[in-house]
N, CA, C and O atoms as CSV, one atom per row, in Angstrom:
chain,resi,resn,atom,element,x,y,z
A,1,MET,N,N,194.938,68.269,83.251
A,1,MET,CA,C,196.172,67.606,84.552
A,1,MET,C,C,196.115,66.706,84.638
A,1,MET,O,O,196.727,65.888,83.951
A,2,PHE,N,N,194.924,66.344,86.015
A,2,PHE,CA,C,194.617,65.290,86.251
A,2,PHE,C,C,193.495,64.407,86.250
A,2,PHE,O,O,192.347,64.827,86.396
A,3,THR,N,N,193.741,63.350,86.110
A,3,THR,CA,C,192.814,61.714,85.893
A,3,THR,C,C,192.441,61.509,86.659
A,3,THR,O,O,193.070,61.684,87.703
A,4,SER,N,N,190.448,60.711,86.655
A,4,SER,CA,C,190.460,60.406,87.434
A,4,SER,C,C,190.388,58.770,87.536
A,4,SER,O,O,190.628,58.087,86.541
A,5,TYR,N,N,190.074,58.238,88.682
A,5,TYR,CA,C,190.425,56.748,88.857
A,5,TYR,C,C,189.626,56.149,90.054
A,5,TYR,O,O,189.829,54.995,90.431
A,6,GLY,N,N,188.593,57.081,90.712
A,6,GLY,CA,C,187.963,56.489,92.395
A,6,GLY,C,C,186.679,56.283,91.225
A,6,GLY,O,O,186.592,56.682,90.063
A,7,ALA,N,N,185.960,55.667,91.882
A,7,ALA,CA,C,184.443,55.550,91.408
A,7,ALA,C,C,183.202,56.789,91.769
A,7,ALA,O,O,181.984,56.668,91.641
A,8,VAL,N,N,184.150,58.246,92.359
A,8,VAL,CA,C,183.389,59.271,92.756
A,8,VAL,C,C,183.758,60.101,91.764
A,8,VAL,O,O,184.956,60.377,91.704
A,9,ASP,N,N,182.939,60.624,90.875
A,9,ASP,CA,C,183.908,61.591,89.969
A,9,ASP,C,C,183.344,63.071,90.264
A,9,ASP,O,O,183.572,64.137,89.692
A,10,GLY,N,N,182.790,62.855,91.005
A,10,GLY,CA,C,182.100,65.361,91.694
A,10,GLY,C,C,182.172,64.834,93.267
A,10,GLY,O,O,181.644,63.839,93.764
A,11,PHE,N,N,183.549,66.504,94.266
A,11,PHE,CA,C,183.735,65.777,95.201
A,11,PHE,C,C,184.324,67.148,95.793
A,11,PHE,O,O,185.177,67.712,95.108
A,12,ALA,N,N,183.797,67.944,97.461
A,12,ALA,CA,C,183.742,69.059,97.897
A,12,ALA,C,C,183.964,68.752,98.908
A,12,ALA,O,O,183.765,67.538,98.868
A,13,GLY,N,N,184.444,69.147,100.476
A,13,GLY,CA,C,185.717,69.155,101.569
A,13,GLY,C,C,185.896,70.328,101.349
A,13,GLY,O,O,185.519,71.110,100.476
A,14,PRO,N,N,187.174,70.451,103.170
A,14,PRO,CA,C,187.890,70.942,103.379
A,14,PRO,C,C,189.142,71.137,103.150
A,14,PRO,O,O,189.540,71.047,104.311
A,15,ILE,N,N,190.297,71.385,102.388
A,15,ILE,CA,C,191.353,70.281,102.434
A,15,ILE,C,C,192.080,70.501,103.714
A,15,ILE,O,O,191.952,71.307,104.636
A,16,SER,N,N,193.064,69.298,103.404
A,16,SER,CA,C,193.959,68.877,104.149
A,16,SER,C,C,195.233,68.713,103.163
A,16,SER,O,O,195.386,68.490,101.962
A,17,THR,N,N,196.339,69.010,104.643
A,17,THR,CA,C,197.129,68.053,103.347
A,17,THR,C,C,198.997,67.806,103.472
A,17,THR,O,O,199.728,68.253,104.356
A,18,VAL,N,N,199.408,66.923,102.228
A,18,VAL,CA,C,200.334,66.094,102.674
A,18,VAL,C,C,201.748,66.332,101.749
A,18,VAL,O,O,201.738,66.170,100.529
A,19,ARG,N,N,202.475,66.575,102.201
A,19,ARG,CA,C,203.774,66.487,101.192
A,19,ARG,C,C,205.018,65.322,101.890
A,19,ARG,O,O,205.580,65.141,102.970
A,20,VAL,N,N,205.006,64.797,100.694
A,20,VAL,CA,C,205.692,63.505,100.241
A,20,VAL,C,C,206.838,64.141,99.024
A,20,VAL,O,O,207.114,65.274,98.629
A,21,TYR,N,N,207.449,62.359,98.600
A,21,TYR,CA,C,208.429,62.359,97.855
A,21,TYR,C,C,208.776,61.219,97.539
A,21,TYR,O,O,209.832,60.762,97.975
A,22,GLU,N,N,207.657,60.228,96.392
A,22,GLU,CA,C,208.029,58.401,96.904
A,22,GLU,C,C,207.842,57.730,98.270
A,22,GLU,O,O,208.655,56.849,98.551
A,23,ASP,N,N,206.985,57.994,99.063
A,23,ASP,CA,C,206.449,57.566,99.339
A,23,ASP,C,C,205.777,57.493,100.260
A,23,ASP,O,O,205.848,58.562,100.867
A,24,ASN,N,N,204.669,56.321,101.081
A,24,ASN,CA,C,203.518,57.210,101.277
A,24,ASN,C,C,203.249,56.346,102.752
A,24,ASN,O,O,202.438,55.429,102.885
A,25,VAL,N,N,203.891,56.736,103.502
A,25,VAL,CA,C,203.422,56.698,104.948
A,25,VAL,C,C,202.974,57.535,105.401
A,25,VAL,O,O,202.149,57.137,106.223
A,26,MET,N,N,203.049,59.143,105.339
A,26,MET,CA,C,202.427,60.566,105.657
A,26,MET,C,C,201.076,60.650,105.047
A,26,MET,O,O,200.141,61.179,105.647
A,27,VAL,N,N,200.934,60.010,103.578
A,27,VAL,CA,C,199.845,59.703,102.586
A,27,VAL,C,C,198.994,58.911,104.048
A,27,VAL,O,O,197.997,59.464,104.512
A,28,ARG,N,N,199.468,57.744,104.591
A,28,ARG,CA,C,198.144,56.400,105.105
A,28,ARG,C,C,197.238,57.515,106.119
A,28,ARG,O,O,196.100,57.978,106.189
A,29,GLU,N,N,199.091,57.634,107.127
A,29,GLU,CA,C,198.374,58.042,108.528
A,29,GLU,C,C,197.316,59.687,108.545
A,29,GLU,O,O,196.507,60.067,109.391
A,30,ALA,N,N,197.796,60.391,107.164
A,30,ALA,CA,C,196.869,61.506,107.198
A,30,ALA,C,C,194.636,60.963,106.931
A,30,ALA,O,O,193.552,61.375,107.344
A,31,LEU,N,N,195.233,59.723,105.889
A,31,LEU,CA,C,193.813,59.102,105.903
A,31,LEU,C,C,193.288,58.535,106.859
A,31,LEU,O,O,192.066,58.629,106.980
A,32,GLU,N,N,194.134,57.707,107.912
A,32,GLU,CA,C,194.074,57.394,108.893
A,32,GLU,C,C,193.231,57.980,110.064
A,32,GLU,O,O,192.639,57.331,110.927
A,33,ASP,N,N,193.294,59.385,109.922
A,33,ASP,CA,C,192.592,60.276,110.731
A,33,ASP,C,C,192.531,61.780,110.876
A,33,ASP,O,O,192.729,62.595,111.777
A,34,LEU,N,N,192.094,61.803,109.327
A,34,LEU,CA,C,191.076,63.314,109.077
A,34,LEU,C,C,189.743,62.988,108.681
A,34,LEU,O,O,189.249,62.222,107.854
A,35,ALA,N,N,189.222,63.973,109.700
A,35,ALA,CA,C,187.408,64.105,109.194
A,35,ALA,C,C,186.935,63.872,108.402
A,35,ALA,O,O,187.549,64.246,107.403
A,36,PRO,N,N,185.808,63.259,108.142
A,36,PRO,CA,C,184.933,62.590,106.958
A,36,PRO,C,C,184.477,63.889,106.289
A,36,PRO,O,O,183.944,64.816,106.900
A,37,GLY,N,N,184.716,63.871,105.073
A,37,GLY,CA,C,184.201,64.549,104.152
A,37,GLY,C,C,185.593,65.945,104.007
A,37,GLY,O,O,185.661,67.004,103.384
A,38,SER,N,N,186.077,65.556,104.500
A,38,SER,CA,C,187.605,66.181,103.505
A,38,SER,C,C,187.999,65.311,102.750
A,38,SER,O,O,187.799,64.109,102.577
A,39,VAL,N,N,189.106,66.777,101.949
A,39,VAL,CA,C,189.526,65.691,100.789
A,39,VAL,C,C,191.323,66.066,101.199
A,39,VAL,O,O,191.620,67.199,101.579
A,40,LEU,N,N,192.150,65.213,101.089
A,40,LEU,CA,C,193.706,65.398,100.885
A,40,LEU,C,C,194.351,65.267,100.229
A,40,LEU,O,O,194.685,64.126,99.911
A,41,VAL,N,N,194.986,66.565,99.554
A,41,VAL,CA,C,195.109,66.658,98.857
A,41,VAL,C,C,197.373,66.547,98.807
A,41,VAL,O,O,198.102,66.764,99.774
A,42,VAL,N,N,197.794,66.190,97.485
A,42,VAL,CA,C,198.770,65.399,98.698
A,42,VAL,C,C,199.728,65.777,97.640
A,42,VAL,O,O,199.426,65.326,96.535
A,43,ASP,N,N,200.948,66.582,97.697
A,43,ASP,CA,C,202.172,67.256,96.299
A,43,ASP,C,C,203.083,66.139,96.756
A,43,ASP,O,O,203.838,66.230,97.724
A,44,GLY,N,N,202.914,64.795,95.774
A,44,GLY,CA,C,203.882,63.901,95.185
A,44,GLY,C,C,205.188,64.469,94.560
A,44,GLY,O,O,206.056,63.807,93.990
A,45,GLY,N,N,205.174,65.828,94.768
A,45,GLY,CA,C,206.448,66.756,93.994
A,45,GLY,C,C,206.434,66.480,91.679
A,45,GLY,O,O,207.213,66.796,90.780
A,46,GLY,N,N,204.644,65.523,91.765
A,46,GLY,CA,C,205.061,65.298,89.764
A,46,GLY,C,C,204.761,64.206,90.071
A,46,GLY,O,O,203.657,63.672,89.960
A,47,SER,N,N,206.318,63.524,90.742
A,47,SER,CA,C,207.009,61.847,90.279
A,47,SER,C,C,205.980,60.424,89.932
A,47,SER,O,O,205.246,59.639,90.533
A,48,ARG,N,N,206.614,60.771,88.192
A,48,ARG,CA,C,205.875,59.328,87.947
A,48,ARG,C,C,206.703,57.927,87.935
A,48,ARG,O,O,206.519,56.951,87.207
A,49,ARG,N,N,207.551,58.097,88.835
A,49,ARG,CA,C,208.546,57.020,89.198
A,49,ARG,C,C,208.292,55.864,89.748
A,49,ARG,O,O,209.054,54.913,89.574
A,50,CYS,N,N,206.522,55.721,90.939
A,50,CYS,CA,C,206.396,54.838,91.836
A,50,CYS,C,C,204.570,55.782,92.054
A,50,CYS,O,O,204.239,56.930,91.756
A,51,ALA,N,N,203.674,54.485,92.767
A,51,ALA,CA,C,202.077,55.435,93.046
A,51,ALA,C,C,202.622,55.099,94.796
A,51,ALA,O,O,203.396,54.381,95.428
A,52,LEU,N,N,201.291,56.504,95.040
A,52,LEU,CA,C,201.556,56.551,96.602
A,52,LEU,C,C,200.166,56.222,97.474
A,52,LEU,O,O,200.029,55.969,98.671
A,53,LEU,N,N,199.010,56.349,96.188
A,53,LEU,CA,C,198.073,55.304,96.543
A,53,LEU,C,C,197.799,54.524,96.070
A,53,LEU,O,O,198.306,54.537,94.948
A,54,GLY,N,N,196.879,53.227,96.323
A,54,GLY,CA,C,196.205,52.388,95.950
A,54,GLY,C,C,195.090,52.293,96.523
A,54,GLY,O,O,194.443,53.035,97.261
A,55,ASP,N,N,194.801,50.356,95.697
A,55,ASP,CA,C,193.763,50.521,96.376
A,55,ASP,C,C,193.022,50.076,98.094
A,55,ASP,O,O,191.835,50.265,98.359
A,56,LYS,N,N,193.859,49.583,98.901
A,56,LYS,CA,C,193.560,49.665,100.419
A,56,LYS,C,C,194.027,51.212,100.886
A,56,LYS,O,O,193.299,51.781,101.700
A,57,LEU,N,N,195.164,51.869,100.414
A,57,LEU,CA,C,194.702,53.299,100.949
A,57,LEU,C,C,193.382,53.844,100.139
A,57,LEU,O,O,192.597,54.171,101.029
A,58,ALA,N,N,193.042,53.984,99.428
A,58,ALA,CA,C,191.704,54.255,98.738
A,58,ALA,C,C,190.633,53.855,99.976
A,58,ALA,O,O,189.806,54.561,100.552
A,59,SER,N,N,191.001,52.362,100.159
A,59,SER,CA,C,189.517,51.611,100.862
A,59,SER,C,C,189.473,52.052,101.845
A,59,SER,O,O,188.304,52.301,102.136
A,60,ILE,N,N,190.224,52.344,102.674
A,60,ILE,CA,C,190.631,53.473,104.406
A,60,ILE,C,C,190.084,54.683,103.907
A,60,ILE,O,O,189.403,55.061,104.860
A,61,ALA,N,N,189.952,55.566,102.963
A,61,ALA,CA,C,189.305,56.622,102.542
A,61,ALA,C,C,188.052,56.860,102.877
A,61,ALA,O,O,187.690,57.592,103.799
A,62,ALA,N,N,187.133,56.045,101.893
A,62,ALA,CA,C,186.106,55.324,101.899
A,62,ALA,C,C,185.697,54.795,103.418
A,62,ALA,O,O,185.170,55.666,104.111
A,63,SER,N,N,185.810,53.910,103.837
A,63,SER,CA,C,185.625,53.808,104.372
A,63,SER,C,C,184.968,54.340,105.737
A,63,SER,O,O,184.033,53.806,106.335
A,64,ARG,N,N,185.793,55.739,106.174
A,64,ARG,CA,C,186.138,56.755,106.612
A,64,ARG,C,C,185.237,58.241,106.456
A,64,ARG,O,O,185.490,59.232,107.140
A,65,GLY,N,N,184.306,58.192,105.574
A,65,GLY,CA,C,183.953,58.709,105.017
A,65,GLY,C,C,185.069,60.337,104.117
A,65,GLY,O,O,184.561,61.372,103.685
A,66,LEU,N,N,186.226,60.065,104.113
A,66,LEU,CA,C,186.282,60.924,103.855
A,66,LEU,C,C,185.911,61.939,102.110
A,66,LEU,O,O,187.093,61.752,101.821
A,67,ALA,N,N,185.461,62.596,101.095
A,67,ALA,CA,C,185.032,63.157,100.506
A,67,ALA,C,C,186.457,62.853,98.770
A,67,ALA,O,O,185.903,62.805,97.672
A,68,GLY,N,N,187.036,62.797,98.777
A,68,GLY,CA,C,187.954,62.680,97.357
A,68,GLY,C,C,189.760,62.712,97.818
A,68,GLY,O,O,189.848,62.881,99.034
A,69,ILE,N,N,190.413,62.656,97.498
A,69,ILE,CA,C,191.755,62.604,97.252
A,69,ILE,C,C,192.058,63.415,96.099
A,69,ILE,O,O,191.193,63.371,95.225
A,70,ILE,N,N,193.247,64.282,95.823
A,70,ILE,CA,C,194.468,64.535,94.687
A,70,ILE,C,C,195.384,64.546,95.425
A,70,ILE,O,O,195.576,65.160,96.475
A,71,ILE,N,N,196.421,63.323,94.451
A,71,ILE,CA,C,197.745,63.781,94.262
A,71,ILE,C,C,198.777,63.865,93.232
A,71,ILE,O,O,198.881,63.030,92.333
A,72,ASN,N,N,199.361,64.643,93.338
A,72,ASN,CA,C,199.869,65.319,91.910
A,72,ASN,C,C,200.951,64.416,92.364
A,72,ASN,O,O,201.698,64.635,93.318
A,73,GLY,N,N,200.966,63.188,91.446
A,73,GLY,CA,C,201.927,61.424,91.530
A,73,GLY,C,C,200.636,60.683,90.843
A,73,GLY,O,O,199.525,60.815,90.329
A,74,CYS,N,N,201.417,60.022,91.147
A,74,CYS,CA,C,200.494,58.710,90.274
A,74,CYS,C,C,200.054,57.793,91.648
A,74,CYS,O,O,200.681,57.674,92.701
A,75,VAL,N,N,198.991,57.302,91.325
A,75,VAL,CA,C,197.770,55.998,91.918
A,75,VAL,C,C,198.620,54.340,90.921
A,75,VAL,O,O,198.978,54.161,89.757
A,76,ARG,N,N,198.615,53.444,92.221
A,76,ARG,CA,C,197.942,51.957,90.951
A,76,ARG,C,C,196.454,51.473,91.123
A,76,ARG,O,O,195.497,52.232,90.969
A,77,ASP,N,N,196.383,50.609,91.339
A,77,ASP,CA,C,195.192,49.569,91.044
A,77,ASP,C,C,194.464,49.955,90.908
A,77,ASP,O,O,193.497,49.984,91.669
A,78,SER,N,N,194.623,50.672,89.382
A,78,SER,CA,C,193.533,51.598,88.675
A,78,SER,C,C,191.703,50.736,89.117
A,78,SER,O,O,190.692,51.092,89.724
A,79,ARG,N,N,192.173,49.474,88.357
A,79,ARG,CA,C,191.084,48.944,88.238
A,79,ARG,C,C,190.374,48.641,89.183
A,79,ARG,O,O,189.269,48.109,89.075
A,80,GLU,N,N,191.225,49.106,90.788
A,80,GLU,CA,C,190.089,48.242,91.890
A,80,GLU,C,C,189.762,49.616,91.549
A,80,GLU,O,O,188.731,49.967,90.977
A,81,LEU,N,N,191.138,50.716,92.115
A,81,LEU,CA,C,190.347,52.095,92.817
A,81,LEU,C,C,188.959,52.398,91.639
A,81,LEU,O,O,187.898,52.914,91.992
A,82,ALA,N,N,189.286,51.921,90.137
A,82,ALA,CA,C,187.667,52.962,89.642
A,82,ALA,C,C,185.851,51.883,91.192
A,82,ALA,O,O,185.031,52.448,91.916
A,83,GLY,N,N,186.083,50.434,90.957
A,83,GLY,CA,C,185.021,50.700,91.917
A,83,GLY,C,C,185.268,50.864,93.348
A,83,GLY,O,O,185.362,49.761,93.887
A,84,ILE,N,N,185.412,51.887,94.197
A,84,ILE,CA,C,186.160,52.565,95.687
A,84,ILE,C,C,185.560,53.599,95.655
A,84,ILE,O,O,185.994,54.605,95.093
A,85,GLU,N,N,184.124,53.505,96.434
A,85,GLU,CA,C,183.549,54.021,96.869
A,85,GLU,C,C,184.279,56.250,97.164
A,85,GLU,O,O,183.751,56.846,98.103
A,86,VAL,N,N,185.624,57.238,96.078
A,86,VAL,CA,C,185.917,57.985,96.704
A,86,VAL,C,C,186.645,58.867,95.638
A,86,VAL,O,O,187.220,58.163,94.808
A,87,GLY,N,N,186.822,60.586,95.368
A,87,GLY,CA,C,186.833,60.327,94.688
A,87,GLY,C,C,188.484,59.740,94.889
A,87,GLY,O,O,189.007,59.224,95.877
A,88,VAL,N,N,189.275,60.173,92.986
A,88,VAL,CA,C,190.173,59.812,93.342
A,88,VAL,C,C,191.538,60.375,92.138
A,88,VAL,O,O,192.184,59.517,91.537
A,89,LEU,N,N,191.791,61.732,91.948
A,89,LEU,CA,C,192.552,61.699,90.789
A,89,LEU,C,C,194.255,62.208,91.391
A,89,LEU,O,O,194.898,62.497,92.400
A,90,ALA,N,N,194.346,62.016,89.668
A,90,ALA,CA,C,196.378,61.791,89.900
A,90,ALA,C,C,196.155,62.545,88.397
A,90,ALA,O,O,195.155,62.832,87.738
A,91,LEU,N,N,197.825,62.738,88.175
A,91,LEU,CA,C,198.509,62.457,87.359
A,91,LEU,C,C,199.420,60.814,86.491
A,91,LEU,O,O,200.091,60.527,85.500
A,92,ALA,N,N,199.011,60.384,87.326
A,92,ALA,CA,C,198.959,58.834,86.025
A,92,ALA,C,C,198.872,57.571,87.353
A,92,ALA,O,O,198.821,57.652,88.581
A,93,SER,N,N,198.890,56.363,86.323
A,93,SER,CA,C,199.191,55.648,87.097
A,93,SER,C,C,200.362,55.103,87.290
A,93,SER,O,O,201.235,55.785,86.753
A,94,HIS,N,N,200.719,54.288,87.754
A,94,HIS,CA,C,201.778,53.384,88.081
A,94,HIS,C,C,201.993,52.113,88.715
A,94,HIS,O,O,201.047,52.008,89.496
A,95,PRO,N,N,202.958,50.741,88.843
A,95,PRO,CA,C,202.508,49.642,89.024
A,95,PRO,C,C,203.183,49.940,90.598
A,95,PRO,O,O,202.907,49.653,91.763
A,96,LEU,N,N,204.310,50.754,89.804
A,96,LEU,CA,C,205.473,50.404,91.621
A,96,LEU,C,C,205.679,51.436,93.068
A,96,LEU,O,O,206.277,52.510,93.118
A,97,ARG,N,N,205.114,50.854,93.960
A,97,ARG,CA,C,205.076,50.966,95.304
A,97,ARG,C,C,205.731,51.949,95.791
A,97,ARG,O,O,206.856,51.913,95.291
A,98,SER,N,N,205.604,53.041,96.692
A,98,SER,CA,C,206.207,53.915,97.333
A,98,SER,C,C,207.075,53.257,97.896
A,98,SER,O,O,207.113,52.027,97.885
A,99,LYS,N,N,207.881,53.995,98.460
A,99,LYS,CA,C,208.738,53.957,99.998
A,99,LYS,C,C,208.120,54.048,100.943
A,99,LYS,O,O,207.179,54.825,100.780
A,100,LYS,N,N,208.188,53.504,102.184
A,100,LYS,CA,C,208.064,53.250,103.138
A,100,LYS,C,C,208.720,54.131,104.461
A,100,LYS,O,O,208.385,53.683,105.557
A,101,GLU,N,N,209.634,55.353,104.478
A,101,GLU,CA,C,210.995,55.576,105.392
A,101,GLU,C,C,209.727,57.190,106.074
A,101,GLU,O,O,210.376,57.999,106.737
A,102,GLY,N,N,208.521,57.483,105.954
A,102,GLY,CA,C,207.769,57.665,107.134
A,102,GLY,C,C,208.756,59.737,106.330
A,102,GLY,O,O,208.816,60.512,107.285
A,103,ILE,N,N,209.083,60.112,105.578
A,103,ILE,CA,C,209.273,61.807,105.363
A,103,ILE,C,C,208.799,62.108,105.225
A,103,ILE,O,O,207.863,61.332,105.033
A,104,GLY,N,N,208.429,63.499,105.048
A,104,GLY,CA,C,207.421,63.879,104.304
A,104,GLY,C,C,206.555,65.464,105.594
A,104,GLY,O,O,206.467,65.770,106.784
A,105,GLU,N,N,206.201,65.878,104.408
A,105,GLU,CA,C,205.412,67.438,105.981
A,105,GLU,C,C,203.433,66.959,106.020
A,105,GLU,O,O,202.746,66.312,105.229
A,106,ARG,N,N,203.207,67.441,106.923
A,106,ARG,CA,C,201.362,67.741,107.303
A,106,ARG,C,C,201.243,68.606,106.724
A,106,ARG,O,O,202.243,69.199,106.320
A,107,GLY,N,N,200.041,69.027,106.447
A,107,GLY,CA,C,199.513,70.632,107.167
A,107,GLY,C,C,199.588,71.569,106.763
A,107,GLY,O,O,198.858,72.525,107.022
A,108,VAL,N,N,201.034,71.521,105.577
A,108,VAL,CA,C,201.630,72.917,105.455
A,108,VAL,C,C,200.909,73.633,103.393
A,108,VAL,O,O,200.340,72.919,102.568
A,109,PRO,N,N,201.164,74.731,103.272
A,109,PRO,CA,C,200.371,75.115,101.688
A,109,PRO,C,C,201.465,73.848,101.459
A,109,PRO,O,O,202.297,73.184,102.076
A,110,LEU,N,N,200.852,73.999,100.118
A,110,LEU,CA,C,201.129,73.239,98.677
A,110,LEU,C,C,201.293,74.186,97.604
A,110,LEU,O,O,200.514,75.136,97.677
A,111,GLU,N,N,202.226,74.194,96.458
A,111,GLU,CA,C,202.335,75.194,95.438
A,111,GLU,C,C,202.404,73.688,94.158
A,111,GLU,O,O,203.414,73.000,94.012
A,112,PHE,N,N,201.386,73.524,93.559
A,112,PHE,CA,C,201.641,72.837,91.969
A,112,PHE,C,C,200.256,73.296,90.938
A,112,PHE,O,O,199.388,74.104,91.267
A,113,GLY,N,N,200.321,72.620,89.760
A,113,GLY,CA,C,199.437,72.526,89.452
A,113,GLY,C,C,198.924,74.265,89.036
A,113,GLY,O,O,197.776,74.357,88.602
A,114,GLY,N,N,199.570,75.308,89.136
A,114,GLY,CA,C,199.225,76.797,89.499
A,114,GLY,C,C,198.822,77.470,90.521
A,114,GLY,O,O,198.801,78.633,90.923
A,115,VAL,N,N,198.475,76.332,90.869
A,115,VAL,CA,C,197.723,77.199,92.703
A,115,VAL,C,C,198.396,76.929,93.624
A,115,VAL,O,O,199.301,76.097,93.552
A,116,THR,N,N,198.005,77.768,94.997
A,116,THR,CA,C,198.471,77.480,96.249
A,116,THR,C,C,197.524,76.610,97.297
A,116,THR,O,O,196.762,77.258,98.014
A,117,TRP,N,N,197.542,75.316,97.401
A,117,TRP,CA,C,196.492,74.570,98.038
A,117,TRP,C,C,196.514,74.255,99.603
A,117,TRP,O,O,197.088,73.216,99.928
A,118,ARG,N,N,195.876,75.147,100.736
A,118,ARG,CA,C,195.910,75.584,101.210
A,118,ARG,C,C,195.090,75.197,102.264
A,118,ARG,O,O,193.902,75.507,102.180
A,119,PRO,N,N,195.643,74.320,103.657
A,119,PRO,CA,C,194.670,73.259,104.305
A,119,PRO,C,C,194.351,74.308,105.073
A,119,PRO,O,O,194.975,75.301,105.447
A,120,GLY,N,N,192.561,73.644,105.347
A,120,GLY,CA,C,191.470,74.111,105.339
A,120,GLY,C,C,190.556,75.335,104.600
A,120,GLY,O,O,189.646,75.899,105.207
A,121,HIS,N,N,190.920,75.659,103.232
A,121,HIS,CA,C,190.118,75.749,102.260
A,121,HIS,C,C,189.299,74.623,101.811
A,121,HIS,O,O,189.200,73.540,102.390
A,122,HIS,N,N,188.599,75.053,100.495
A,122,HIS,CA,C,187.355,74.998,100.668
A,122,HIS,C,C,188.021,73.866,98.792
A,122,HIS,O,O,188.920,74.500,98.239
A,123,LEU,N,N,187.864,73.294,98.467
A,123,LEU,CA,C,187.386,71.700,97.067
A,123,LEU,C,C,186.311,72.039,96.570
A,123,LEU,O,O,185.210,72.386,96.997
A,124,TYR,N,N,186.783,71.892,95.598
A,124,TYR,CA,C,185.177,71.799,94.969
A,124,TYR,C,C,185.822,71.072,93.251
A,124,TYR,O,O,186.591,71.623,92.464
A,125,ALA,N,N,185.025,69.421,93.104
A,125,ALA,CA,C,186.392,68.589,92.201
A,125,ALA,C,C,184.805,68.085,91.120
A,125,ALA,O,O,183.787,67.713,91.704
A,126,ASP,N,N,184.832,68.124,90.331
A,126,ASP,CA,C,183.970,67.443,88.635
A,126,ASP,C,C,184.453,67.915,87.675
A,126,ASP,O,O,185.002,68.981,87.398
A,127,SER,N,N,184.102,66.664,86.971
A,127,SER,CA,C,184.131,66.599,85.554
A,127,SER,C,C,184.990,67.842,84.542
A,127,SER,O,O,185.681,67.800,83.524
A,128,ASP,N,N,184.342,69.259,85.769
A,128,ASP,CA,C,185.182,69.617,84.411
A,128,ASP,C,C,185.697,70.236,84.794
A,128,ASP,O,O,186.074,71.088,83.990
A,129,GLY,N,N,186.277,70.462,86.507
A,129,GLY,CA,C,188.041,70.492,86.719
A,129,GLY,C,C,187.815,70.724,88.405
A,129,GLY,O,O,187.158,69.865,88.993
A,130,ILE,N,N,188.153,71.447,88.888
A,130,ILE,CA,C,188.695,71.698,90.208
A,130,ILE,C,C,188.748,73.916,90.518
A,130,ILE,O,O,189.161,74.696,89.660
A,131,VAL,N,N,188.234,74.320,91.856
A,131,VAL,CA,C,187.605,75.235,92.170
A,131,VAL,C,C,188.143,74.949,93.517
A,131,VAL,O,O,188.169,73.804,93.970
A,132,LEU,N,N,188.714,76.323,94.368
A,132,LEU,CA,C,189.328,76.572,95.143
A,132,LEU,C,C,189.013,77.718,95.975
A,132,LEU,O,O,189.479,78.676,95.359
A,133,ALA,N,N,188.471,78.136,97.049
A,133,ALA,CA,C,187.930,78.388,97.598
A,133,ALA,C,C,188.570,79.298,99.342
A,133,ALA,O,O,189.272,78.569,100.043
A,134,ALA,N,N,188.458,79.898,99.570
A,134,ALA,CA,C,188.775,80.265,100.909
A,134,ALA,C,C,187.816,79.787,101.631
A,134,ALA,O,O,188.192,78.790,102.248
A,135,ASP,N,N,186.307,80.181,101.897
A,135,ASP,CA,C,185.431,79.795,102.372
A,135,ASP,C,C,184.212,78.447,101.559
A,135,ASP,O,O,183.949,78.195,100.383
A,136,ASP,N,N,183.832,77.974,102.607
A,136,ASP,CA,C,182.954,77.235,101.912
A,136,ASP,C,C,181.377,77.542,101.389
A,136,ASP,O,O,180.400,77.904,102.044
A,137,LEU,N,N,181.557,77.177,99.561
A,137,LEU,CA,C,180.304,77.715,99.157
A,137,LEU,C,C,179.390,77.043,98.964
A,137,LEU,O,O,178.607,77.084,98.014
A,138,SER,N,N,179.401,76.545,99.609
A,138,SER,CA,C,178.062,74.960,99.354
A,138,SER,C,C,176.762,75.846,99.965
A,138,SER,O,O,175.590,75.552,99.731
A,139,ASN,N,N,177.207,77.017,100.815
A,139,ASN,CA,C,175.548,77.561,101.561
A,139,ASN,C,C,175.288,78.710,101.043
A,139,ASN,O,O,174.747,79.516,101.799
A,140,SER,N,N,175.747,79.392,98.826
A,140,SER,CA,C,176.073,80.152,98.578
A,140,SER,C,C,175.386,80.152,97.702
A,140,SER,O,O,175.097,79.085,97.162
A,141,VAL,N,N,174.758,81.647,97.144
A,141,VAL,CA,C,172.822,81.189,96.118
A,141,VAL,C,C,173.874,82.346,95.268
A,141,VAL,O,O,173.516,82.833,94.195
């Protein structure tokens, strides 16, 4: 379902969520205040009409030590994203910027891709796919 756009192929961390539609103001706000090691999951409604993340927002995520970003929507600046040290998974790329209205929700369960993405649950992503777990599995044997 997703294509990898960032320089990091595998990433893991606790999930934070944002639900928006063709508007990335709340995406930026989340990236600016999430804890290092977090994974931001963005439900953009699967829209392929504009991008919710580009090189500037991905650079914010990388500079703050976020593990990754998953977008049920599009990204832009794909060539630049490939050089930014953060995991980025999205449906596709699109050159058009999103609106800037600040409409959306944060910290809510999201439903897409046949799963429920819950804030605080843990995500493990690599080139084989994504695993979600209610608990941190990194210390499990």
